[in-house]
C-alpha positions as CSV (number, residue, x, y, z in Angstrom):
1,X,182.7,79.9,-117.1
2,X,180.0,81.9,-118.9
3,X,179.5,79.2,-121.5
4,X,179.2,76.6,-118.8
5,X,176.5,78.6,-117.0
6,X,174.6,79.0,-120.3
7,X,174.9,75.3,-120.9
8,X,173.4,74.5,-117.5
9,X,170.6,77.0,-117.9
10,X,169.8,75.5,-121.3
11,X,169.8,72.0,-119.9
12,X,167.4,73.0,-117.1
13,X,165.0,74.7,-119.5
14,X,165.0,71.8,-121.8
15,X,164.3,69.3,-119.0
16,X,161.5,71.5,-117.6
17,X,159.9,71.8,-121.1
18,X,160.1,68.1,-121.7
19,X,158.5,67.4,-118.4
20,X,155.7,69.8,-119.1
21,X,155.0,68.3,-122.5
22,X,155.0,64.8,-120.9
23,X,152.5,65.9,-118.2
24,X,150.3,67.6,-120.8
25,X,150.2,64.5,-123.1
26,X,149.4,62.3,-120.1
27,X,146.5,64.5,-119.1
28,X,145.1,64.4,-122.7
29,X,145.3,60.7,-123.0
30,X,142.4,58.5,-122.1
31,X,142.9,56.4,-118.9
32,X,143.4,53.3,-121.0
33,X,140.6,51.5,-119.2
34,X,139.0,49.1,-121.6
35,X,136.0,46.8,-121.5
36,X,136.6,43.3,-120.1
37,X,135.6,40.1,-121.7
38,X,134.3,37.4,-119.4
39,X,132.5,34.1,-119.7
40,X,129.6,32.8,-117.6
41,X,131.0,30.9,-114.6
42,X,129.4,27.9,-112.9
43,X,129.1,28.4,-109.2
44,X,126.9,29.0,-106.2
45,X,125.0,32.1,-105.2
46,X,123.3,33.1,-101.9
47,X,121.1,35.9,-101.0
48,X,120.8,37.0,-97.3
49,X,118.9,39.4,-95.1
50,X,120.9,41.2,-92.4
51,X,119.2,42.6,-89.3
52,X,120.0,43.8,-85.8
53,X,118.8,41.6,-82.9
54,X,118.8,41.2,-79.2
55,X,119.6,38.2,-77.0
56,X,116.7,37.6,-74.7
57,X,114.7,34.8,-72.9
58,X,112.2,33.0,-75.1
59,X,110.0,32.7,-72.0
60,X,110.9,35.0,-69.1
61,X,109.4,34.0,-65.8
62,X,109.4,36.1,-62.6
63,X,109.2,34.2,-59.4
64,X,107.1,36.1,-56.9
65,X,106.2,35.0,-53.4
66,X,102.6,34.1,-52.6
67,X,102.9,36.0,-49.3
68,X,104.5,39.1,-47.9
69,X,107.5,38.4,-45.7
70,X,111.2,38.0,-45.3
71,X,113.7,36.0,-47.3
72,X,115.5,33.4,-45.1
73,X,117.7,31.7,-47.7
74,X,118.5,31.9,-51.4
75,X,119.6,28.6,-52.7
76,X,120.6,29.6,-56.3
77,X,122.7,32.2,-58.1
78,X,122.6,33.9,-61.5
79,X,123.6,31.5,-64.2
80,X,122.5,28.3,-62.3
81,X,120.5,25.7,-64.2
82,X,117.4,24.6,-62.3
83,X,114.8,21.9,-62.7
84,X,111.1,22.0,-62.4
85,X,110.0,21.4,-58.7
86,X,113.4,22.5,-57.3
87,X,113.3,24.8,-54.2
88,X,114.9,28.1,-55.0
89,X,114.2,30.2,-51.9
90,X,113.1,29.8,-48.4
91,X,111.1,32.7,-46.9
92,X,109.1,33.5,-43.8
93,X,105.7,35.1,-43.8
94,X,105.4,38.4,-42.0
95,X,103.9,36.6,-39.0
96,X,106.6,33.9,-38.9
97,X,109.4,36.4,-39.2
98,X,107.9,38.4,-36.2
99,X,107.4,35.2,-34.2
100,X,111.0,34.0,-34.8
101,X,112.5,37.4,-33.9
102,X,110.6,37.3,-30.6
103,X,111.7,33.6,-29.9
104,X,115.3,34.5,-30.6
105,X,115.3,36.8,-27.5
106,X,114.1,33.8,-25.3
107,X,117.0,31.6,-26.2
108,X,117.9,28.8,-28.7
109,X,115.3,26.3,-27.3
110,X,112.4,28.6,-28.0
111,X,113.9,29.5,-31.4
112,X,114.2,25.8,-32.4
113,X,110.7,25.1,-31.2
114,X,109.0,27.7,-33.3
115,X,111.2,26.9,-36.3
116,X,109.8,23.4,-36.2
117,X,106.2,24.4,-35.4
118,X,106.0,27.2,-38.0
119,X,107.6,26.0,-41.2
120,X,109.0,28.4,-43.8
121,X,107.5,28.9,-47.2
122,X,109.4,27.6,-50.2
123,X,109.5,29.2,-53.7
124,X,109.5,26.4,-56.3
125,X,110.8,26.5,-59.9
126,X,107.8,25.8,-62.2
127,X,110.1,24.9,-65.1
128,X,113.5,23.7,-66.3
129,X,115.6,26.8,-67.0
130,X,118.3,29.2,-66.0
131,X,118.4,31.8,-63.3
132,X,119.0,35.1,-65.1
133,X,118.2,37.5,-62.2
134,X,118.9,37.0,-58.5
135,X,119.4,40.2,-56.5
136,X,117.8,39.7,-53.2
137,X,119.7,38.5,-50.1
138,X,118.6,36.8,-46.9
139,X,116.9,39.3,-44.6
140,X,115.3,41.2,-47.4
141,X,111.7,42.2,-46.9
142,X,109.5,41.4,-50.0
143,X,105.9,41.6,-51.0
144,X,103.8,39.4,-53.2
145,X,104.4,41.9,-56.1
146,X,108.2,41.6,-55.9
147,X,110.1,39.3,-58.2
148,X,112.6,37.5,-56.0
149,X,114.1,35.6,-59.0
150,X,113.8,35.6,-62.8
151,X,114.1,32.4,-64.8
152,X,114.5,31.8,-68.5
153,X,113.7,28.5,-70.2
154,X,116.3,29.3,-72.9
155,X,118.0,32.2,-74.5
156,X,117.1,33.1,-78.1
157,X,117.9,35.9,-80.4
158,X,115.1,38.2,-81.5
159,X,115.6,40.1,-84.7
160,X,113.9,43.2,-85.9
161,X,113.2,42.7,-89.6
162,X,112.0,45.5,-91.9
163,X,108.6,44.9,-93.5
164,X,110.3,45.2,-96.9
165,X,112.3,42.1,-96.1
166,X,109.8,40.0,-94.1
167,X,108.5,38.4,-97.3
168,X,111.9,36.6,-97.7
169,X,111.8,35.1,-94.1
170,X,110.5,31.6,-93.5
171,X,110.6,29.3,-90.5
172,X,113.6,26.9,-90.6
173,X,115.9,29.2,-92.6
174,X,119.6,29.1,-91.5
175,X,121.0,32.1,-89.6
176,X,124.5,33.2,-88.6
177,X,124.5,35.1,-85.3
178,X,127.3,37.4,-84.1
179,X,127.3,39.4,-80.9
180,X,128.5,43.0,-80.9
181,X,130.4,42.4,-77.7
182,X,132.1,39.3,-79.1
183,X,132.3,39.8,-82.9
184,X,134.7,36.8,-83.4
185,X,132.1,34.3,-82.0
186,X,129.8,33.1,-84.7
187,X,126.8,30.9,-83.8
188,X,124.5,29.1,-86.2
189,X,120.8,29.2,-85.7
190,X,117.4,28.8,-87.4
191,X,114.3,30.9,-87.7
192,X,111.8,29.6,-85.1
193,X,108.9,32.0,-85.2
194,X,107.7,35.1,-87.2
195,X,105.4,37.4,-85.3
196,X,102.1,38.3,-86.9
197,X,101.8,41.8,-85.4
198,X,104.1,44.5,-86.6
199,X,105.7,47.3,-84.5
200,X,106.7,50.8,-85.3
201,X,110.4,51.6,-84.5
202,X,111.7,55.0,-85.4
203,X,108.9,55.4,-87.9
204,X,109.8,52.1,-89.6
205,X,107.4,49.1,-89.6
206,X,109.2,46.0,-88.4
207,X,108.3,42.4,-87.5
208,X,110.0,40.4,-84.7
209,X,111.6,37.1,-85.7
210,X,112.7,34.6,-83.1
211,X,115.9,32.7,-83.9
212,X,117.0,29.6,-82.0
213,X,120.8,29.3,-81.7
214,X,122.1,25.7,-82.1
215,X,124.3,26.2,-79.1
216,X,124.3,28.9,-76.4
217,X,127.9,30.0,-75.5
218,X,128.6,31.0,-72.0
219,X,129.2,34.6,-73.1
220,X,125.5,35.0,-74.1
221,X,123.7,37.4,-71.8
222,X,120.1,38.6,-71.9
223,X,120.0,42.1,-73.5
224,X,123.1,41.7,-75.6
225,X,123.0,43.3,-79.1
226,X,123.6,41.0,-82.0
227,X,123.7,41.0,-85.8
228,X,122.0,38.2,-87.7
229,X,122.5,37.2,-91.3
230,X,119.5,35.1,-92.5
231,X,120.0,32.9,-95.6
232,X,117.1,33.8,-97.9
233,X,117.9,31.7,-101.0
234,X,120.8,29.5,-102.1
235,X,121.4,28.0,-105.6
236,X,124.3,25.7,-106.5
237,X,125.9,24.9,-109.8
238,X,124.3,27.7,-111.8
239,X,125.5,30.1,-114.5
240,X,126.7,33.4,-113.0
241,X,127.8,36.7,-114.6
242,X,128.9,40.0,-113.1
243,X,126.0,42.4,-112.3
244,X,127.9,45.2,-114.1
245,X,127.7,43.2,-117.4
246,X,123.9,43.5,-117.4
247,X,122.0,46.4,-119.1
248,X,118.5,46.8,-118.0
249,X,115.8,48.2,-120.4
250,X,112.1,48.6,-120.3
251,X,111.5,45.3,-122.0
252,X,114.1,43.3,-120.0
253,X,117.8,42.6,-119.4
254,X,120.5,42.5,-122.0
255,X,124.2,41.7,-122.3
256,X,126.8,42.5,-124.9
257,X,128.1,39.4,-126.7
258,X,131.3,39.2,-128.7
259,X,130.6,36.9,-131.7
260,X,133.9,37.0,-133.4
261,X,137.3,38.8,-133.1
262,X,137.2,42.4,-134.3
263,X,133.4,42.3,-134.9
264,X,131.1,44.7,-133.3
265,X,129.4,43.3,-130.2
266,X,125.7,42.6,-130.3
267,X,123.0,42.9,-127.6
268,X,121.3,39.7,-126.5
269,X,118.3,39.5,-124.2
270,X,118.6,37.3,-121.2
271,X,116.5,36.0,-118.3
272,X,117.9,36.6,-114.8
273,X,117.4,34.9,-111.5
274,X,118.6,35.8,-108.0
275,X,121.5,38.2,-107.4
276,X,123.9,39.1,-104.7
277,X,126.2,42.1,-104.4
278,X,128.4,41.1,-107.3
279,X,126.8,38.4,-109.5
280,X,123.5,37.5,-110.9
281,X,122.1,34.1,-112.0
282,X,121.4,33.7,-115.8
283,X,118.5,31.4,-116.4
284,X,118.6,31.6,-120.2
285,X,120.1,33.6,-123.0
286,X,123.8,32.8,-122.7
287,X,125.9,29.7,-122.5
288,X,129.3,29.0,-121.0
289,X,130.8,29.3,-124.5
290,X,129.6,32.9,-124.9
291,X,132.0,35.8,-124.4
292,X,130.3,38.7,-122.6
293,X,131.6,42.2,-122.7
294,X,131.7,44.2,-119.4
295,X,131.6,47.8,-120.8
296,X,134.3,50.2,-119.8
297,X,135.3,53.7,-121.2
298,X,136.2,52.1,-124.5
299,X,136.1,48.6,-126.0
300,X,139.1,47.0,-127.6
301,X,138.4,43.7,-129.4
302,X,142.1,42.7,-128.8
303,X,141.4,42.1,-125.1
304,X,141.1,38.3,-124.8
305,X,138.6,36.4,-122.7
306,X,140.0,34.7,-119.6
307,X,139.6,31.1,-120.9
308,X,136.4,30.3,-119.2
309,X,137.2,32.0,-115.9
310,X,135.9,35.2,-114.6
311,X,138.1,37.4,-112.3
312,X,134.9,39.1,-111.0
313,X,133.3,35.8,-110.0
314,X,133.7,34.4,-106.5
315,X,133.5,30.9,-108.1
316,X,135.7,29.4,-110.8
317,X,135.2,26.1,-112.5
318,X,132.6,23.4,-111.7
319,X,131.5,23.7,-109.0
320,X,133.0,26.2,-106.6
321,X,132.5,27.4,-103.1
322,X,130.4,30.0,-101.3
323,X,129.3,33.1,-103.1
324,X,129.9,36.7,-102.0
325,X,127.6,38.1,-99.3
326,X,124.4,39.7,-100.4
327,X,122.8,42.8,-99.1
């Protein structure tokens, strides 16, 4: 029994020691991460500018009465589409309202007579548009400074673009719009107008940019917060390499090129174009046949290139689809 216990204790000690040695050796070894070999890929790249925005009327028009008085009848509701020249509201001047109230006490004949003799005042729509505010009800007393209705000719999205990005914005650029309240709804649009005067928002200089949506979904409401992604530049069928493969120096950009198996890589100067979050366009300096080393903790020449494909590229082959998002 004693020998058996000694044997068990010895086995436990041996196992623990072996485990400790294994853990120690593992900690001392390098992670094994090596440089990767990639080749330039032919694909498309796109740079974008993202900004917060607000849905609002392009032209907001308040309908105010020309006289003080009382509303008799409201003929439209919020969301209604109206035409120029359409009667929106009937109202009585202060004098007519007082006269009708007095006639009402004399009976229906007197009331009918004065309604015919003293006509109500119409409020007319001056444009084609949509009713976006209608809060007053019949019987409400209003003055000439009160907005009885508010019309909008069309809803747009107004973006707040930082001055550091405004240089990349041009009229006609494509835009993708998403509402914070309905993130699954994506609406295409185009840049319609860039304001000339800046504003200071939270100590940041911004410029307002009007964006016209191609379609206006029913869920759009004035004042909604949106996110817009403006396409700045797009290039198709160009040579792309991973950003992490590029070394930048004072005199330009370089990449490591593997010339032959087992040989020490050489630096080669390249000319770069536009870039997104992952890739950059190579204008000159490398060809599709070149093998580029993306440096890691150590370089092993035995790592083979991926036969013309690049696992870090969003595009493979000739040509491929959309690139990754940019900033």
